[in-house]
C-alpha positions in Angstrom: 0.0 0.0 0.0 1.3 3.5 -0.9 2.2 5.9 1.8 0.4 9.2 1.8 3.7 11.0 1.6 4.6 9.0 -1.5 1.3 9.8 -3.1 1.8 13.5 -2.3 5.2 13.5 -4.0 3.9 11.7 -7.1 1.0 14.2 -7.4 3.5 17.1 -7.1 5.8 15.6 -9.8 2.8 15.0 -12.1 1.7 18.6 -11.6 5.2 19.9 -12.4 5.4 17.7 -15.5 2.1 18.9 -16.8 3.1 22.5 -16.2 6.4 21.9 -18.0 4.6 20.4 -21.0 2.2 23.4 -21.1 5.1 25.9 -20.9 7.1 24.1 -23.6 4.0 23.8 -25.8 3.2 27.5 -25.5 6.9 28.4 -26.0 7.0 26.2 -29.2 3.9 28.0 -30.5 5.3 31.4 -29.9 8.7 30.5 -31.3 7.1 29.3 -34.6 
């Protein structure tokens, strides 16, 4: 069973990854 701390870290990493994807996507759009 997953620890609550582990779940919190995973959610944080997923949020950061999603934000990075959005930033790189918008940056790619503005660059082109």
